[in-house]
C-alpha positions in Angstrom: -69.8 -18.9 -121.4 -66.6 -18.6 -119.3 -68.8 -15.9 -117.0 -71.8 -18.0 -117.0 -69.5 -21.4 -115.8 -67.9 -19.1 -113.0 -70.8 -18.4 -111.9 -72.0 -22.3 -111.8 -68.7 -22.9 -109.9 -69.2 -20.2 -107.2 -72.7 -21.3 -106.4 -71.3 -24.9 -105.8 -68.4 -23.1 -103.9 -65.8 -24.1 -106.2 -64.0 -21.3 -105.4 -60.7 -21.7 -107.1 -62.2 -23.0 -110.7 -64.4 -20.3 -110.6 -62.0 -17.8 -110.3 -59.9 -19.9 -112.9 -62.9 -19.2 -115.2 -63.0 -15.4 -114.4 -59.8 -14.7 -115.2 -59.8 -16.2 -118.6 -62.0 -13.8 -119.7 -61.2 -11.5 -122.4 -63.3 -8.3 -123.1 -64.3 -6.6 -126.3 -65.5 -3.6 -127.1 -68.9 -4.5 -127.5 -69.1 -6.7 -124.0 -66.8 -4.6 -122.0 -68.7 -2.0 -120.6 -71.7 -4.5 -119.2 -69.7 -7.8 -118.8 -66.4 -6.3 -117.0 -67.3 -4.7 -113.5 -70.0 -8.0 -113.1 -66.4 -10.3 -113.4 -64.7 -8.2 -111.4 -67.3 -7.9 -108.6 -67.5 -12.4 -109.2 -63.5 -12.0 -108.5 -64.3 -10.4 -105.4 -67.5 -13.0 -104.5 -64.8 -15.5 -105.2 -62.3 -14.2 -102.6 -64.7 -13.2 -100.1 -65.9 -17.2 -99.9 -62.8 -18.0 -99.0 -63.5 -17.0 -95.2 -60.2 -16.3 -93.9 -59.1 -12.7 -92.8 -55.7 -12.5 -95.8 -59.0 -13.2 -98.2 -61.6 -10.6 -96.1 -58.5 -7.8 -96.5 -58.0 -8.5 -100.6 -61.5 -8.6 -101.0 -62.9 -5.7 -99.2 -59.9 -3.7 -101.4 -61.5 -5.3 -104.4 -64.5 -4.0 -103.6 -64.2 -0.8 -102.6 -62.5 -0.7 -106.3 -65.6 -1.2 -107.6 -66.9 1.3 -105.9 -64.4 3.9 -107.0 -64.6 3.1 -110.7 -68.1 1.5 -111.1 -70.2 3.8 -108.7 -73.1 4.0 -111.1 -73.4 0.7 -111.4 -76.8 -0.7 -110.0 -74.2 -3.1 -108.4 -72.2 -0.5 -106.5 -74.0 -0.8 -103.1 -73.5 -3.8 -102.9 -70.1 -4.0 -103.3 -69.9 -1.0 -101.0 -71.7 -3.4 -98.5 -69.8 -6.0 -98.8 -66.9 -4.0 -97.9 -68.1 -3.5 -94.8 -68.8 -7.3 -93.9 -64.9 -7.8 -94.8 -64.3 -5.6 -92.0 -66.8 -7.1 -90.0 -65.3 -10.4 -90.4 -62.1 -9.4 -89.2 -63.1 -8.8 -85.7 -63.1 -12.2 -83.3 -64.7 -11.0 -80.3 -65.7 -8.3 -78.4 -63.0 -8.4 -76.3 -60.4 -7.6 -78.9 -59.3 -3.9 -80.7 -62.6 -3.1 -82.7 -60.5 -0.9 -85.1 -62.8 -2.9 -87.8 -65.6 -3.0 -85.8 -65.6 1.2 -86.4 -64.4 0.6 -90.1 -67.6 -1.7 -90.8 -69.5 1.2 -89.4 -68.5 3.9 -91.3 -69.0 1.7 -94.5 -72.8 0.8 -93.9 -72.8 4.3 -93.4 -71.3 5.3 -96.6 -74.5 2.7 -98.1 -77.2 4.1 -96.4 -75.7 8.0 -97.5 -75.1 7.2 -100.6 -77.8 4.8 -101.9 -80.6 5.7 -99.4 -84.2 3.9 -99.7 -82.2 0.7 -101.2 -82.3 -2.6 -100.1 -78.5 -2.6 -99.6 -79.6 0.3 -96.8 -82.0 -1.5 -95.1 -79.8 -4.5 -94.6 -76.7 -1.9 -93.7 -79.3 -0.2 -91.3 -80.1 -3.5 -89.4 -75.6 -4.3 -89.6 -75.1 -1.2 -87.8 -77.3 -1.8 -84.9 -75.5 -5.6 -85.0 -72.0 -3.7 -85.2 -72.9 -0.8 -82.1 -74.0 -3.8 -80.2 -70.9 -5.3 -80.5 -69.1 -2.4 -79.6 -70.9 -1.6 -76.5 -70.1 -4.7 -75.6 -66.6 -4.0 -75.7 -67.0 -1.1 -73.9 -68.5 -3.3 -71.0 -65.8 -5.6 -71.2 -63.6 -3.0 -71.2 -65.4 -1.3 -67.9 -65.8 -4.7 -66.0 -61.5 -5.3 -66.3 -61.1 -1.9 -64.4 -63.7 -2.5 -61.9 -61.9 -6.0 -61.0 -58.6 -3.7 -60.9 -60.5 -1.4 -58.3 -59.8 1.8 -61.3 -64.1 2.4 -60.6 -63.5 6.2 -62.2 -62.2 4.6 -64.8 -65.2 1.7 -65.4 -67.7 4.7 -64.4 -67.0 6.2 -67.8 -67.3 3.5 -70.1 -70.4 1.8 -68.8 -71.5 6.1 -69.3 -70.1 5.8 -72.5 -72.1 3.1 -73.7 -76.1 4.6 -72.5 -74.5 8.0 -74.0 -73.3 6.3 -77.1 -75.4 3.4 -77.4 -78.6 3.6 -76.0 -80.2 0.6 -78.0 -78.6 -1.8 -76.7 -79.9 -4.5 -75.1 -78.5 -5.7 -71.7 -78.2 -1.9 -70.4 -79.8 -3.1 -66.9 -76.8 -4.4 -66.4 -74.7 -1.3 -67.5 -76.8 0.6 -65.0 -76.0 -1.6 -62.4 -72.4 -1.8 -62.7 -72.7 2.7 -63.3 -74.0 2.2 -60.0 -71.6 0.0 -58.2 -68.9 2.1 -60.0 -70.1 5.4 -59.0 -69.9 3.9 -55.4 -66.5 2.8 -55.6 -65.4 5.2 -57.1 -66.3 7.6 -54.7 -68.8 9.3 -57.1 -71.9 8.4 -54.7 -71.7 6.5 -51.1 -75.3 5.0 -51.5 -77.8 4.8 -54.7 -81.0 3.3 -54.3 -84.9 3.9 -55.0 -88.5 3.3 -53.1 -91.4 3.2 -53.1 -93.9 5.0 -50.1 -97.3 4.0 -50.4 -100.2 5.4 -48.1 -103.7 5.4 -47.7 -103.9 9.2 -49.5 -101.0 8.2 -52.3 -97.4 7.6 -52.2 -94.3 8.7 -54.3 -91.5 7.1 -56.2 -87.9 8.0 -54.8 -85.0 7.4 -57.4 -81.9 8.7 -55.1 -78.0 9.1 -54.5 -75.6 10.3 -52.4 -72.6 11.5 -53.5 -69.5 12.1 -51.9 -67.8 15.4 -50.9 -66.4 16.9 -54.3 -68.5 14.3 -56.4 -69.6 16.0 -59.3 -74.0 16.2 -58.7 -74.6 16.8 -62.6 -73.4 13.7 -63.7 -74.5 11.5 -60.7 -78.2 13.7 -61.3 -78.2 12.5 -65.1 -77.1 9.0 -64.2 -80.1 9.1 -62.0 -82.2 10.8 -64.9 -81.3 8.4 -67.4 -82.4 5.5 -65.7 -85.9 7.0 -65.2 -86.1 8.1 -68.5 -85.0 4.0 -69.8 -88.1 2.9 -67.2 -90.4 5.2 -69.0 -90.0 4.3 -72.5 -88.4 1.5 -73.1 -89.7 -1.9 -72.1 -88.2 -3.6 -69.3 -86.6 -7.5 -70.3 -88.6 -10.2 -69.4 -85.4 -11.1 -67.2 -85.7 -8.1 -65.9 -89.4 -8.2 -64.8 -89.1 -11.8 -63.5 -86.0 -10.2 -61.3 -88.3 -7.9 -60.0 -91.1 -10.6 -59.5 -88.9 -12.9 -57.3 -87.5 -9.9 -55.2 -90.8 -9.3 -53.9 -92.3 -12.3 -53.6 -89.1 -13.6 -51.5 -89.6 -9.9 -49.8 -93.3 -10.9 -48.7 -93.0 -14.9 -48.2 -90.0 -13.6 -45.7 -92.1 -11.3 -43.6 -94.2 -13.9 -43.0 -92.1 -16.0 -41.2 -92.9 -14.1 -37.9 -96.1 -13.1 -36.3 -94.7 -10.5 -35.8 -94.2 -9.6 -39.7 -97.8 -11.4 -40.3 -99.2 -8.8 -38.1 -97.9 -5.7 -39.9 -99.0 -7.0 -43.1 -102.4 -7.7 -42.1 -103.1 -4.6 -40.6 -101.4 -2.1 -42.9 -103.8 -4.4 -45.4 -106.6 -3.7 -43.5 -105.4 0.4 -42.8 -104.9 0.7 -46.8 -107.6 -0.7 -48.4 -109.7 -2.6 -45.7 -109.4 -5.8 -47.0 -107.3 -8.7 -44.9 -106.8 -10.1 -48.1 -105.0 -7.4 -49.6 -101.4 -8.7 -49.2 -102.4 -12.0 -51.6 -104.6 -10.0 -53.4 -101.1 -7.9 -54.4 -99.0 -11.0 -55.0 -101.4 -12.3 -57.3 -101.4 -8.7 -59.6 -97.8 -8.9 -59.1 -97.8 -12.9 -61.1 -100.1 -11.0 -63.9 -97.9 -8.4 -64.6 -96.4 -7.7 -68.0 -94.0 -5.5 -69.8 -96.5 -3.9 -71.4 -98.3 -2.6 -67.8 -95.0 -1.4 -66.5 -94.1 0.4 -69.2 -98.1 2.1 -69.2 -97.9 2.5 -65.7 -94.1 4.6 -66.1 -95.5 7.0 -68.8 -98.7 7.6 -66.4 -96.5 8.1 -63.3 -92.8 8.9 -64.6 -93.1 12.3 -66.5 -90.6 14.2 -66.1 -93.2 17.3 -65.0 -94.2 15.5 -62.4 -90.8 14.7 -60.8 -90.0 16.8 -58.5 -85.7 16.9 -57.7 -84.3 17.8 -54.6 -80.5 18.5 -53.4 -79.1 18.5 -49.8 -76.2 20.3 -49.7 -74.2 20.1 -46.9 -73.6 23.8 -45.8 -70.8 25.4 -43.8 -71.9 24.6 -40.4 -71.7 21.1 -38.4 -75.5 20.1 -38.2 -74.1 17.7 -35.5 -73.6 20.4 -32.9 
């Protein structure tokens, strides 16, 4: 009766009364094995739902105690999962210390390791992804801090770490942008850019960086290759796609502001396609492009086997003489 009443009070969020009822329960030899684990777990729940940091610490200890003493119980994966949630709830913002986030990740991974295939393992996998995104945001905020302080090498290490350790981070476009800027400002590269060269017979896409003397060429090359691989294997976000379209439209319309620009565009269209309206048709086609189109084309034309890497290294002789 007390257990049932305690559960009802817990469902009504009457946490004090729920705890009082549950703590008054006495066990007999017949009920101890069945009832005692359930009471311990509901007492942990009553503590958890208080929702403050002290209660999360206390509840986590209770959940982990349940896992240690009743690891074979059907609700043991629930207790392990809740321990991770307790750790995660103690993290206030991405800019703060992330020790509890790392602790939570270990606890969720323990759920997946010990109880694979359960609903709690599936839930843990989803929360792990969210927690890793939180950690990536923390690393990004630290990188931005270093960048603002003009500590560009430290910023580049933080941004690079995001790409290495959190490949599913949804805002990687910002990371690549900041990483490129940090590389340039740190002295590892003096320029980083991409361009397309088209002609009547074909063309190519170039992704390049001009590094500074003494820079780690392997590191810069890996960053460029990583960006190409991202475009080839991941859908660009709606924001990325719209930004690219806006830049292309702005460039085309700006060129049409002068007579020479309009003449060049018309001549280029006639030479390459024989169609004087090719420039307008190109803009119409760009407007219709989707993220799936970008991925399909990237997978067709940006294959690693079709890539040519060129490295120009200054020799001993002065080329200017």
